[in-house]
Biopython code that builds the backbone (N, CA, C, O; Angstrom):
import numpy as np
from Bio.PDB.StructureBuilder import StructureBuilder

atoms = [
    (1, "UNK", "N", (30.901, 92.479, -79.878)),
    (1, "UNK", "CA", (31.374, 91.756, -78.704)),
    (1, "UNK", "C", (30.177, 91.426, -77.814)),
    (1, "UNK", "O", (29.402, 92.314, -77.456)),
    (2, "UNK", "N", (30.027, 90.150, -77.458)),
    (2, "UNK", "CA", (28.869, 89.782, -76.642)),
    (2, "UNK", "C", (29.001, 90.288, -75.206)),
    (2, "UNK", "O", (30.103, 90.447, -74.682)),
    (3, "UNK", "N", (27.868, 90.530, -74.599)),
    (3, "UNK", "CA", (27.856, 90.933, -73.191)),
    (3, "UNK", "C", (27.745, 89.673, -72.346)),
    (3, "UNK", "O", (26.835, 88.867, -72.539)),
    (4, "UNK", "N", (28.656, 89.508, -71.425)),
    (4, "UNK", "CA", (28.673, 88.320, -70.584)),
    (4, "UNK", "C", (27.735, 88.496, -69.401)),
    (4, "UNK", "O", (27.651, 89.575, -68.814)),
    (5, "UNK", "N", (27.028, 87.419, -69.059)),
    (5, "UNK", "CA", (26.060, 87.454, -67.966)),
    (5, "UNK", "C", (26.696, 87.129, -66.630)),
    (5, "UNK", "O", (26.153, 87.468, -65.579)),
    (6, "UNK", "N", (27.856, 86.467, -66.668)),
    (6, "UNK", "CA", (28.520, 86.020, -65.449)),
    (6, "UNK", "C", (29.968, 86.490, -65.465)),
    (6, "UNK", "O", (30.550, 86.714, -66.527)),
    (7, "UNK", "N", (30.540, 86.636, -64.273)),
    (7, "UNK", "CA", (31.954, 86.975, -64.154)),
    (7, "UNK", "C", (32.651, 85.856, -63.393)),
    (7, "UNK", "O", (32.023, 85.072, -62.681)),
    (8, "UNK", "N", (33.952, 85.807, -63.565)),
    (8, "UNK", "CA", (34.733, 84.783, -62.891)),
    (8, "UNK", "C", (34.702, 85.003, -61.388)),
    (8, "UNK", "O", (34.717, 86.137, -60.909)),
    (9, "UNK", "N", (34.659, 83.905, -60.657)),
    (9, "UNK", "CA", (34.736, 84.018, -59.204)),
    (9, "UNK", "C", (36.150, 84.380, -58.795)),
    (9, "UNK", "O", (37.114, 84.002, -59.462)),
    (10, "UNK", "N", (36.272, 85.110, -57.702)),
    (10, "UNK", "CA", (37.586, 85.477, -57.188)),
    (10, "UNK", "C", (38.248, 84.295, -56.496)),
    (10, "UNK", "O", (39.460, 84.105, -56.604)),
    (11, "UNK", "N", (37.460, 83.507, -55.788)),
    (11, "UNK", "CA", (37.958, 82.329, -55.087)),
    (11, "UNK", "C", (37.196, 81.110, -55.570)),
    (11, "UNK", "O", (35.971, 81.147, -55.687)),
    (12, "UNK", "N", (37.907, 80.035, -55.850)),
    (12, "UNK", "CA", (37.245, 78.794, -56.225)),
    (12, "UNK", "C", (37.063, 78.654, -57.722)),
    (12, "UNK", "O", (37.791, 79.249, -58.516)),
    (13, "UNK", "N", (36.069, 77.850, -58.091)),
    (13, "UNK", "CA", (35.837, 77.466, -59.475)),
    (13, "UNK", "C", (34.445, 77.906, -59.888)),
    (13, "UNK", "O", (33.499, 77.744, -59.117)),
    (14, "UNK", "N", (34.296, 78.454, -61.078)),
    (14, "UNK", "CA", (32.975, 78.784, -61.569)),
    (14, "UNK", "C", (32.765, 80.265, -61.786)),
    (14, "UNK", "O", (33.712, 81.018, -62.012)),
    (15, "UNK", "N", (31.491, 80.677, -61.712)),
    (15, "UNK", "CA", (31.121, 82.041, -62.032)),
    (15, "UNK", "C", (30.017, 82.528, -61.105)),
    (15, "UNK", "O", (29.368, 81.746, -60.411)),
    (16, "UNK", "N", (29.825, 83.841, -61.115)),
    (16, "UNK", "CA", (28.772, 84.459, -60.329)),
    (16, "UNK", "C", (28.004, 85.430, -61.228)),
    (16, "UNK", "O", (28.608, 86.038, -62.112)),
    (17, "UNK", "N", (26.705, 85.595, -61.033)),
    (17, "UNK", "CA", (25.927, 86.478, -61.904)),
    (17, "UNK", "C", (26.465, 87.913, -61.894)),
    (17, "UNK", "O", (26.868, 88.447, -60.860)),
    (18, "UNK", "N", (26.452, 88.511, -63.092)),
    (18, "UNK", "CA", (26.981, 89.849, -63.249)),
    (18, "UNK", "C", (25.946, 90.815, -63.818)),
    (18, "UNK", "O", (26.085, 92.029, -63.665)),
    (19, "UNK", "N", (24.914, 90.293, -64.472)),
    (19, "UNK", "CA", (23.869, 91.121, -65.084)),
    (19, "UNK", "C", (22.505, 90.590, -64.662)),
    (19, "UNK", "O", (22.409, 89.551, -64.009)),
    (20, "UNK", "N", (21.452, 91.310, -65.038)),
    (20, "UNK", "CA", (20.107, 90.855, -64.683)),
    (20, "UNK", "C", (19.785, 89.532, -65.384)),
    (20, "UNK", "O", (19.026, 88.724, -64.850)),
    (21, "UNK", "N", (20.356, 89.302, -66.579)),
    (21, "UNK", "CA", (20.112, 88.034, -67.268)),
    (21, "UNK", "C", (20.732, 86.866, -66.498)),
    (21, "UNK", "O", (20.140, 85.791, -66.401)),
    (22, "UNK", "N", (21.921, 87.087, -65.957)),
    (22, "UNK", "CA", (22.563, 86.052, -65.148)),
    (22, "UNK", "C", (21.781, 85.750, -63.885)),
    (22, "UNK", "O", (21.623, 84.592, -63.499)),
    (23, "UNK", "N", (21.285, 86.820, -63.233)),
    (23, "UNK", "CA", (20.472, 86.619, -62.034)),
    (23, "UNK", "C", (19.162, 85.919, -62.378)),
    (23, "UNK", "O", (18.703, 85.059, -61.626)),
    (24, "UNK", "N", (18.558, 86.280, -63.507)),
    (24, "UNK", "CA", (17.313, 85.642, -63.925)),
    (24, "UNK", "C", (17.524, 84.152, -64.170)),
    (24, "UNK", "O", (16.717, 83.332, -63.731)),
    (25, "UNK", "N", (18.596, 83.799, -64.862)),
    (25, "UNK", "CA", (18.901, 82.389, -65.102)),
    (25, "UNK", "C", (19.129, 81.653, -63.788)),
    (25, "UNK", "O", (18.631, 80.542, -63.605)),
    (26, "UNK", "N", (19.876, 82.259, -62.877)),
    (26, "UNK", "CA", (20.176, 81.630, -61.592)),
    (26, "UNK", "C", (18.909, 81.414, -60.770)),
    (26, "UNK", "O", (18.697, 80.330, -60.227)),
    (27, "UNK", "N", (18.075, 82.435, -60.678)),
    (27, "UNK", "CA", (16.842, 82.332, -59.883)),
    (27, "UNK", "C", (15.857, 81.364, -60.524)),
    (27, "UNK", "O", (15.226, 80.571, -59.825)),
    (28, "UNK", "N", (15.718, 81.420, -61.849)),
    (28, "UNK", "CA", (14.800, 80.502, -62.539)),
    (28, "UNK", "C", (15.243, 79.053, -62.355)),
    (28, "UNK", "O", (14.409, 78.177, -62.127)),
    (29, "UNK", "N", (16.529, 78.796, -62.451)),
    (29, "UNK", "CA", (17.039, 77.435, -62.263)),
    (29, "UNK", "C", (16.803, 76.952, -60.836)),
    (29, "UNK", "O", (16.428, 75.800, -60.617)),
    (30, "UNK", "N", (17.024, 77.834, -59.874)),
    (30, "UNK", "CA", (16.800, 77.462, -58.477)),
    (30, "UNK", "C", (15.321, 77.164, -58.232)),
    (30, "UNK", "O", (14.986, 76.182, -57.569)),
    (31, "UNK", "N", (14.438, 78.010, -58.766)),
    (31, "UNK", "CA", (12.996, 77.787, -58.583)),
    (31, "UNK", "C", (12.525, 76.506, -59.266)),
    (31, "UNK", "O", (11.719, 75.766, -58.703)),
    (32, "UNK", "N", (13.019, 76.240, -60.467)),
    (32, "UNK", "CA", (12.650, 74.998, -61.153)),
    (32, "UNK", "C", (13.149, 73.772, -60.387)),
    (32, "UNK", "O", (12.438, 72.773, -60.279)),
    (33, "UNK", "N", (14.365, 73.852, -59.859)),
    (33, "UNK", "CA", (14.908, 72.745, -59.070)),
    (33, "UNK", "C", (14.065, 72.504, -57.821)),
    (33, "UNK", "O", (13.731, 71.362, -57.504)),
    (34, "UNK", "N", (13.727, 73.568, -57.121)),
    (34, "UNK", "CA", (12.873, 73.449, -55.933)),
    (34, "UNK", "C", (11.506, 72.909, -56.318)),
    (34, "UNK", "O", (10.951, 72.066, -55.614)),
    (35, "UNK", "N", (10.956, 73.388, -57.435)),
    (35, "UNK", "CA", (9.655, 72.904, -57.902)),
    (35, "UNK", "C", (9.651, 71.419, -58.189)),
    (35, "UNK", "O", (8.690, 70.725, -57.856)),
    (36, "UNK", "N", (10.714, 70.921, -58.804)),
    (36, "UNK", "CA", (10.807, 69.484, -59.097)),
    (36, "UNK", "C", (10.866, 68.683, -57.803)),
    (36, "UNK", "O", (10.217, 67.643, -57.684)),
    (37, "UNK", "N", (11.631, 69.154, -56.847)),
    (37, "UNK", "CA", (11.762, 68.433, -55.577)),
    (37, "UNK", "C", (10.438, 68.449, -54.811)),
    (37, "UNK", "O", (10.037, 67.434, -54.241)),
    (38, "UNK", "N", (9.764, 69.591, -54.796)),
    (38, "UNK", "CA", (8.470, 69.683, -54.108)),
    (38, "UNK", "C", (7.430, 68.806, -54.814)),
    (38, "UNK", "O", (6.652, 68.112, -54.159)),
    (39, "UNK", "N", (7.420, 68.840, -56.144)),
    (39, "UNK", "CA", (6.474, 68.002, -56.891)),
    (39, "UNK", "C", (6.719, 66.523, -56.615)),
    (39, "UNK", "O", (5.777, 65.735, -56.528)),
    (40, "UNK", "N", (7.986, 66.154, -56.478)),
    (40, "UNK", "CA", (8.305, 64.750, -56.192)),
    (40, "UNK", "C", (7.760, 64.318, -54.836)),
    (40, "UNK", "O", (7.406, 63.154, -54.650)),
    (41, "UNK", "N", (7.692, 65.240, -53.900)),
    (41, "UNK", "CA", (7.149, 64.912, -52.579)),
    (41, "UNK", "C", (5.669, 64.542, -52.645)),
    (41, "UNK", "O", (5.180, 63.800, -51.792)),
    (42, "UNK", "N", (4.950, 65.051, -53.647)),
    (42, "UNK", "CA", (3.527, 64.770, -53.765)),
    (42, "UNK", "C", (3.229, 63.499, -54.559)),
    (42, "UNK", "O", (2.071, 63.097, -54.664)),
    (43, "UNK", "N", (4.252, 62.870, -55.113)),
    (43, "UNK", "CA", (4.049, 61.624, -55.850)),
    (43, "UNK", "C", (3.864, 60.476, -54.860)),
    (43, "UNK", "O", (4.616, 60.336, -53.896)),
    (44, "UNK", "N", (2.851, 59.667, -55.122)),
    (44, "UNK", "CA", (2.568, 58.564, -54.203)),
    (44, "UNK", "C", (3.475, 57.367, -54.438)),
    (44, "UNK", "O", (3.849, 56.661, -53.502)),
    (45, "UNK", "N", (3.820, 57.150, -55.687)),
    (45, "UNK", "CA", (4.631, 55.997, -56.052)),
    (45, "UNK", "C", (6.112, 56.373, -56.000)),
    (45, "UNK", "O", (6.513, 57.392, -56.561)),
    (46, "UNK", "N", (6.916, 55.562, -55.336)),
    (46, "UNK", "CA", (8.347, 55.844, -55.227)),
    (46, "UNK", "C", (9.040, 55.826, -56.581)),
    (46, "UNK", "O", (9.958, 56.613, -56.809)),
    (47, "UNK", "N", (8.622, 54.951, -57.479)),
    (47, "UNK", "CA", (9.233, 54.881, -58.806)),
    (47, "UNK", "C", (8.953, 56.156, -59.601)),
    (47, "UNK", "O", (9.833, 56.654, -60.304)),
    (48, "UNK", "N", (7.747, 56.682, -59.494)),
    (48, "UNK", "CA", (7.402, 57.931, -60.178)),
    (48, "UNK", "C", (8.192, 59.086, -59.598)),
    (48, "UNK", "O", (8.657, 59.955, -60.335)),
    (49, "UNK", "N", (8.345, 59.102, -58.298)),
    (49, "UNK", "CA", (9.119, 60.143, -57.614)),
    (49, "UNK", "C", (10.581, 60.114, -58.078)),
    (49, "UNK", "O", (11.165, 61.151, -58.391)),
    (50, "UNK", "N", (11.149, 58.926, -58.115)),
    (50, "UNK", "CA", (12.535, 58.781, -58.551)),
    (50, "UNK", "C", (12.696, 59.185, -60.014)),
    (50, "UNK", "O", (13.679, 59.832, -60.374)),
    (51, "UNK", "N", (11.735, 58.807, -60.860)),
    (51, "UNK", "CA", (11.803, 59.148, -62.276)),
    (51, "UNK", "C", (11.714, 60.661, -62.472)),
    (51, "UNK", "O", (12.436, 61.215, -63.301)),
    (52, "UNK", "N", (10.854, 61.328, -61.733)),
    (52, "UNK", "CA", (10.720, 62.777, -61.832)),
    (52, "UNK", "C", (12.033, 63.463, -61.477)),
    (52, "UNK", "O", (12.461, 64.388, -62.168)),
    (53, "UNK", "N", (12.661, 63.020, -60.421)),
    (53, "UNK", "CA", (13.926, 63.616, -60.003)),
    (53, "UNK", "C", (15.049, 63.257, -60.977)),
    (53, "UNK", "O", (15.850, 64.116, -61.343)),
    (54, "UNK", "N", (15.109, 61.994, -61.396)),
    (54, "UNK", "CA", (16.185, 61.534, -62.279)),
    (54, "UNK", "C", (16.120, 62.178, -63.660)),
    (54, "UNK", "O", (17.155, 62.365, -64.299)),
    (55, "UNK", "N", (14.931, 62.518, -64.126)),
    (55, "UNK", "CA", (14.780, 63.139, -65.445)),
    (55, "UNK", "C", (14.706, 64.661, -65.318)),
    (55, "UNK", "O", (15.315, 65.374, -66.116)),
    (56, "UNK", "N", (13.979, 65.158, -64.343)),
    (56, "UNK", "CA", (13.742, 66.595, -64.220)),
    (56, "UNK", "C", (14.968, 67.408, -63.850)),
    (56, "UNK", "O", (15.221, 68.454, -64.447)),
    (57, "UNK", "N", (15.727, 66.943, -62.877)),
    (57, "UNK", "CA", (16.891, 67.724, -62.448)),
    (57, "UNK", "C", (17.944, 67.884, -63.542)),
    (57, "UNK", "O", (18.429, 68.997, -63.744)),
    (58, "UNK", "N", (18.318, 66.824, -64.257)),
    (58, "UNK", "CA", (19.273, 67.041, -65.358)),
    (58, "UNK", "C", (18.729, 67.959, -66.454)),
    (58, "UNK", "O", (19.495, 68.698, -67.072)),
    (59, "UNK", "N", (17.413, 67.922, -66.703)),
    (59, "UNK", "CA", (16.831, 68.800, -67.717)),
    (59, "UNK", "C", (16.918, 70.271, -67.325)),
    (59, "UNK", "O", (16.874, 71.147, -68.188)),
    (60, "UNK", "N", (17.037, 70.542, -66.052)),
    (60, "UNK", "CA", (17.197, 71.924, -65.577)),
    (60, "UNK", "C", (18.678, 72.260, -65.411)),
    (60, "UNK", "O", (19.129, 73.310, -65.870)),
    (61, "UNK", "N", (19.425, 71.393, -64.769)),
    (61, "UNK", "CA", (20.787, 71.727, -64.376)),
    (61, "UNK", "C", (21.796, 71.698, -65.522)),
    (61, "UNK", "O", (22.691, 72.542, -65.563)),
    (62, "UNK", "N", (21.678, 70.762, -66.442)),
    (62, "UNK", "CA", (22.643, 70.682, -67.550)),
    (62, "UNK", "C", (22.581, 71.934, -68.434)),
    (62, "UNK", "O", (23.624, 72.530, -68.701)),
    (63, "UNK", "N", (21.393, 72.353, -68.897)),
    (63, "UNK", "CA", (21.371, 73.596, -69.678)),
    (63, "UNK", "C", (21.845, 74.817, -68.885)),
    (63, "UNK", "O", (22.480, 75.712, -69.442)),
    (64, "UNK", "N", (21.541, 74.853, -67.604)),
    (64, "UNK", "CA", (21.985, 75.974, -66.772)),
    (64, "UNK", "C", (23.504, 76.051, -66.735)),
    (64, "UNK", "O", (24.074, 77.129, -66.901)),
    (65, "UNK", "N", (24.153, 74.934, -66.522)),
    (65, "UNK", "CA", (25.615, 74.913, -66.473)),
    (65, "UNK", "C", (26.205, 75.273, -67.832)),
    (65, "UNK", "O", (27.170, 76.035, -67.900)),
    (66, "UNK", "N", (25.644, 74.742, -68.907)),
    (66, "UNK", "CA", (26.162, 75.043, -70.247)),
    (66, "UNK", "C", (26.002, 76.516, -70.608)),
    (66, "UNK", "O", (26.923, 77.122, -71.156)),
    (67, "UNK", "N", (24.852, 77.091, -70.307)),
    (67, "UNK", "CA", (24.625, 78.513, -70.584)),
    (67, "UNK", "C", (25.551, 79.368, -69.722)),
    (67, "UNK", "O", (26.151, 80.325, -70.211)),
    (68, "UNK", "N", (25.666, 79.027, -68.451)),
    (68, "UNK", "CA", (26.538, 79.782, -67.552)),
    (68, "UNK", "C", (27.983, 79.747, -68.039)),
    (68, "UNK", "O", (28.664, 80.772, -68.049)),
    (69, "UNK", "N", (28.442, 78.577, -68.439)),
    (69, "UNK", "CA", (29.819, 78.458, -68.934)),
    (69, "UNK", "C", (30.011, 79.282, -70.205)),
    (69, "UNK", "O", (31.032, 79.952, -70.358)),
    (70, "UNK", "N", (29.046, 79.239, -71.110)),
    (70, "UNK", "CA", (29.157, 79.986, -72.371)),
    (70, "UNK", "C", (29.081, 81.496, -72.162)),
    (70, "UNK", "O", (29.662, 82.261, -72.932)),
    (71, "UNK", "N", (28.371, 81.922, -71.131)),
    (71, "UNK", "CA", (28.165, 83.353, -70.901)),
    (71, "UNK", "C", (29.075, 83.922, -69.814)),
    (71, "UNK", "O", (28.799, 84.995, -69.278)),
    (72, "UNK", "N", (30.161, 83.211, -69.485)),
    (72, "UNK", "CA", (31.120, 83.693, -68.500)),
    (72, "UNK", "C", (32.345, 84.246, -69.214)),
    (72, "UNK", "O", (32.961, 83.564, -70.033)),
    (73, "UNK", "N", (32.687, 85.477, -68.899)),
    (73, "UNK", "CA", (33.856, 86.100, -69.498)),
    (73, "UNK", "C", (35.122, 85.458, -68.951)),
    (73, "UNK", "O", (35.330, 85.427, -67.738)),
    (74, "UNK", "N", (35.956, 84.952, -69.826)),
    (74, "UNK", "CA", (37.229, 84.366, -69.406)),
    (74, "UNK", "C", (37.164, 82.902, -69.035)),
    (74, "UNK", "O", (38.201, 82.315, -68.728)),
    (75, "UNK", "N", (36.001, 82.287, -69.049)),
    (75, "UNK", "CA", (35.885, 80.860, -68.747)),
    (75, "UNK", "C", (36.013, 80.537, -67.273)),
    (75, "UNK", "O", (36.094, 81.424, -66.424)),
    (76, "UNK", "N", (36.029, 79.258, -66.995)),
    (76, "UNK", "CA", (36.110, 78.774, -65.623)),
    (76, "UNK", "C", (37.472, 78.134, -65.385)),
    (76, "UNK", "O", (37.983, 77.390, -66.222)),
    (77, "UNK", "N", (38.033, 78.431, -64.252)),
    (77, "UNK", "CA", (39.218, 77.729, -63.759)),
    (77, "UNK", "C", (39.352, 78.037, -62.281)),
    (77, "UNK", "O", (38.726, 78.966, -61.772)),
    (78, "UNK", "N", (40.159, 77.265, -61.604)),
    (78, "UNK", "CA", (40.364, 77.465, -60.172)),
    (78, "UNK", "C", (41.093, 78.780, -59.945)),
    (78, "UNK", "O", (42.082, 79.078, -60.614)),
    (79, "UNK", "N", (40.597, 79.560, -58.997)),
    (79, "UNK", "CA", (41.239, 80.829, -58.641)),
    (79, "UNK", "C", (41.444, 80.877, -57.136)),
    (79, "UNK", "O", (40.581, 80.467, -56.359)),
    (80, "UNK", "N", (42.604, 81.385, -56.744)),
    (80, "UNK", "CA", (42.950, 81.447, -55.329)),
    (80, "UNK", "C", (42.853, 82.863, -54.771)),
    (80, "UNK", "O", (43.285, 83.114, -53.646)),
    (81, "UNK", "N", (42.297, 83.780, -55.537)),
    (81, "UNK", "CA", (42.094, 85.123, -55.038)),
    (81, "UNK", "C", (43.160, 86.114, -55.455)),
    (81, "UNK", "O", (42.961, 87.321, -55.311)),
    (82, "UNK", "N", (44.281, 85.645, -55.964)),
    (82, "UNK", "CA", (45.294, 86.584, -56.427)),
    (82, "UNK", "C", (44.969, 86.999, -57.862)),
    (82, "UNK", "O", (44.103, 86.401, -58.501)),
    (83, "UNK", "N", (45.635, 87.982, -58.349)),
    (83, "UNK", "CA", (45.330, 88.537, -59.682)),
    (83, "UNK", "C", (46.026, 87.753, -60.783)),
    (83, "UNK", "O", (46.893, 88.293, -61.471)),
    (84, "UNK", "N", (45.665, 86.506, -60.958)),
    (84, "UNK", "CA", (46.284, 85.719, -62.025)),
    (84, "UNK", "C", (45.330, 85.472, -63.145)),
    (84, "UNK", "O", (45.687, 84.823, -64.128)),
]
sb = StructureBuilder()
sb.init_structure("model")
sb.init_model(0)
sb.init_chain("A")
sb.init_seg("    ")
for serial, (resi, resn, name, xyz) in enumerate(atoms, 1):
    if name == "N":
        sb.init_residue(resn, " ", resi, " ")
    sb.init_atom(name, np.array(xyz, "f"), 0.0, 1.0, " ", f" {name:<3s}", serial, name[0])
structure = sb.get_structure()
């Protein structure tokens, strides 16, 4: 049985980190996202800046969401806080 990195949120949609691997993925994704945005600020050409953001952010965020979804016990669905 695989060990899940994330657990279902009590309220809302999605997951929250449950293990050190989940926290590592979350922090690494946040740092990479911030790094892309900061790097874009140093680009002189607006087209290069836009290209960096348009290509870089999906390359970080899409795998993060897919891994998080795969490593969440019970999947994702809307929860209102009751025990359903």
